[in-house]
C-alpha positions in Angstrom: 19.8 -2.7 20.5 19.9 -1.4 16.9 17.6 -2.9 14.3 19.5 -5.5 12.3 19.8 -5.4 8.5 17.7 -8.6 8.2 15.0 -7.2 10.4 14.9 -3.9 8.5 13.9 -5.6 5.2 11.3 -7.7 7.1 9.9 -4.7 8.9 9.8 -2.7 5.6 7.8 -5.4 3.9 5.3 -5.5 6.8 5.0 -1.7 6.7 4.2 -2.0 2.9 1.5 -4.5 3.7 0.0 -2.2 6.3 0.2 0.8 3.9 -1.8 -1.2 1.4 -4.4 -1.8 4.0 -4.6 1.9 4.6 -4.9 2.4 0.8 -7.8 0.0 0.6 -9.7 2.0 3.2 -9.1 5.2 1.3 -10.7 3.8 -1.8 -13.9 3.2 0.1 -14.2 7.0 0.6 -13.3 8.0 -3.0 -16.5 10.0 -3.7 -17.4 13.7 -4.1 -19.5 13.2 -1.0 -16.5 12.4 1.2 -16.8 14.5 4.4 -14.1 17.1 4.7 -13.0 20.1 6.7 -10.1 22.5 7.1 -7.4 22.2 9.8 -6.2 25.4 11.6 -3.3 25.7 9.0 -5.8 25.8 6.1 -5.0 22.3 4.8 -7.9 19.9 4.2 -8.6 16.8 6.2 -11.3 14.2 5.2 -13.1 11.2 6.6 -10.7 9.2 4.4 -7.6 10.5 6.2 -9.1 9.5 9.6 -10.2 6.1 8.4 -6.9 5.2 6.9 -5.1 6.4 10.0 -7.2 4.3 12.2 -6.4 1.2 10.1 -2.7 1.9 9.9 -2.1 2.8 13.5 -4.0 -0.2 14.8 -2.0 -2.5 12.6 1.3 -1.0 13.5 0.5 -1.2 17.2 -0.5 -4.9 16.8 2.6 -5.9 14.8 5.1 -3.6 16.6 3.8 -2.8 20.1 7.3 -1.8 21.3 7.4 1.4 19.1 5.2 4.5 19.4 3.3 5.8 16.3 3.3 9.5 15.3 0.6 10.2 12.7 -0.4 13.4 11.0 -4.0 13.5 12.1 -3.4 12.3 15.6 0.0 13.8 16.4 1.5 13.0 19.7 4.9 13.4 21.3 7.4 10.6 21.2 8.1 9.5 24.8 11.5 10.9 25.9 13.0 7.4 26.3 12.0 6.3 22.8 14.6 6.6 20.1 12.6 4.4 17.7 9.1 5.3 16.4 6.9 5.3 13.3 5.9 8.4 11.3 2.6 8.0 9.4 0.9 10.1 6.8 -2.4 8.2 6.1 -3.3 10.2 3.1 -0.6 12.3 1.4 -2.2 14.4 -1.3 -5.6 15.0 0.3 -6.4 17.8 -2.2 -5.7 15.4 -5.1 -7.8 12.7 -3.4 -10.8 15.0 -2.9 -10.5 16.3 -6.5 -10.8 12.7 -7.8 -7.2 12.5 -9.1 -5.0 9.5 -8.7 -1.8 11.2 -7.4 -2.2 10.5 -3.7 -0.5 7.9 -1.5 0.0 6.4 2.0 3.3 6.9 3.8 4.9 5.0 6.7 8.5 5.4 8.0 10.4 3.8 10.8 12.8 6.2 12.5 15.7 5.0 14.6 17.9 7.6 16.4 16.8 10.3 13.9 17.4 8.2 10.8 14.7 6.7 8.5 15.7 3.0 8.5 12.6 1.6 6.7 9.8 3.2 4.6 6.8 2.3 2.6 4.9 4.3 0.0 1.7 3.0 -1.5 -0.4 4.5 -4.3 -3.9 3.0 -4.1 -4.9 3.9 -7.6 -2.9 1.5 -9.7 -1.8 -0.4 -6.5 1.9 0.7 -6.8 3.9 -0.1 -3.7 7.5 0.8 -2.9 9.3 0.0 0.4 12.7 -0.2 1.9 14.8 -1.5 4.7 18.4 -2.2 3.9 17.3 -2.7 0.3 14.6 -1.1 -1.8 11.7 -2.9 -3.5 8.6 -2.4 -5.6 5.6 -4.6 -6.0 3.1 -6.5 -3.9 4.8 -7.3 -0.6 2.7 -10.5 -0.3 4.3 -11.9 -3.4 7.6 -11.9 -5.3 8.6 -8.2 -5.4 11.4 -6.6 -7.5 14.5 -5.3 -5.8 15.5 -1.9 -7.0 19.2 -1.2 -7.6 21.1 2.1 -7.7 21.5 3.7 -11.1 25.1 4.8 -11.3 24.8 6.5 -14.7 24.6 10.1 -15.6 21.5 11.2 -17.3 22.0 12.3 -21.0 20.2 15.5 -21.8 20.6 17.2 -18.5 19.2 17.2 -15.0 15.5 16.7 -14.5 13.9 18.3 -11.4 10.4 17.5 -10.1 8.4 19.9 -8.0 5.1 20.0 -6.3 2.2 20.6 -8.7 0.2 22.5 -6.0 2.8 23.8 -3.5 5.9 24.7 -5.6 6.2 28.4 -5.1 8.4 30.8 -6.9 11.2 30.1 -4.4 11.4 26.4 -5.4 11.5 27.3 -9.1 14.2 29.9 -8.4 16.2 27.3 -6.6 15.9 25.1 -9.7 17.3 28.0 -11.7 20.4 28.0 -9.6 21.0 24.3 -10.0 21.5 24.0 -13.8 18.2 22.2 -14.4 17.4 21.1 -18.0 13.7 20.3 -17.3 11.2 20.8 -14.6 8.3 18.4 -14.1 5.5 18.5 -11.5 3.5 16.0 -9.5 1.6 15.9 -6.2 2.3 14.1 -3.0 5.3 12.0 -2.0 5.1 10.2 -5.4 7.9 12.6 -6.4 10.2 10.5 -4.3 9.1 7.5 -6.3 10.0 9.3 -9.6 13.5 9.8 -8.2 13.8 6.2 -7.0 12.6 4.9 -10.4 15.2 7.2 -12.2 12.6 9.3 -13.9 13.9 12.5 -12.3 17.1 13.6 -10.5 16.1 16.2 -7.9 13.2 17.3 -5.9 13.8 20.8 -4.5 11.4 22.1 -1.9 11.2 25.6 -0.4 8.2 25.9 1.9 6.6 24.1 4.8 6.5 20.3 4.8 6.2 17.9 7.7 8.5 15.0 8.6 5.8 12.4 7.8 5.6 13.9 4.3 9.3 13.1 3.6 10.6 10.3 5.8 9.4 7.3 3.8 10.7 8.7 0.6 14.0 9.5 2.3 14.3 5.9 3.5 13.7 4.7 0.0 16.3 7.0 -1.6 18.9 6.2 1.0 18.9 2.6 -0.2 19.6 3.7 -3.8 22.5 6.1 -3.2 20.3 9.2 -2.8 18.6 10.9 0.1 17.2 14.2 1.4 19.5 17.1 2.4 18.8 20.5 3.9 20.0 23.5 2.0 23.1 23.4 4.3 24.0 20.0 2.8 23.2 18.0 6.0 21.0 15.0 6.0 17.6 15.6 7.6 17.2 14.4 11.2 13.8 13.1 12.3 12.2 13.7 15.7 10.7 16.7 17.4 13.0 19.7 17.2 12.9 23.5 17.4 10.7 23.3 14.3 8.3 20.9 15.9 7.6 18.2 13.3 8.3 20.5 10.4 11.2 20.1 8.0 13.7 22.7 6.9 13.8 23.5 3.2 15.5 20.7 1.3 16.6 19.0 -1.9 15.9 15.3 -2.4 18.4 13.6 -4.7 18.3 10.5 -6.8 22.0 10.3 -6.3 23.8 12.3 -3.7 26.3 14.8 -5.0 29.9 13.8 -4.7 
């Protein structure tokens, strides 16, 4: 049975609460002495990633035992008969975290039949939290939170793109050059999706390897606000193991989808 609209908002709120729990665990490891190593692909993993993942996965399994959890540091296959599952990145922006910068976050998304139907993004430094189900919200999920609404207006002064501060190669910038961009900004982690949701930027183009758990929560948030993530072929991203494994194709995330 499909997840109802009412349940999607409720589940999104619970996911935001769990993301904040993961964020609290990350702050306990915020030290130059945090243990770290490199994964086979050359990306860093730290004791903080593992601790946050353990907290998040345990909480999701307690609250939603009916749905499997796919997490970056403990990747497993979704059972063949499961069309609904969670995607988790317990620390998005590990390099920023280890460098002592604030631009890292926790990501949780709920996928139903390939579509991100709820998402949560939490930035532990500053305690910013954004989540979505049918609607999009920001604030503390345990108290009164503010509902975000779509911004239908055109931006005066031209289109603003936001790219990765650490991973935006020349190809991503060349793509911006083909899209009539007035200004290019940069930031780490999935907080780029938050900038789109908040109306601070219009596009996030990405040429280069990303994983589904990097994108799904932000995609869920943008879909509630008239935006979303599209491959370079114009098709919405589909989530689940594919010929690319858990990797994404190149994409553009939009504050508002093109007409």
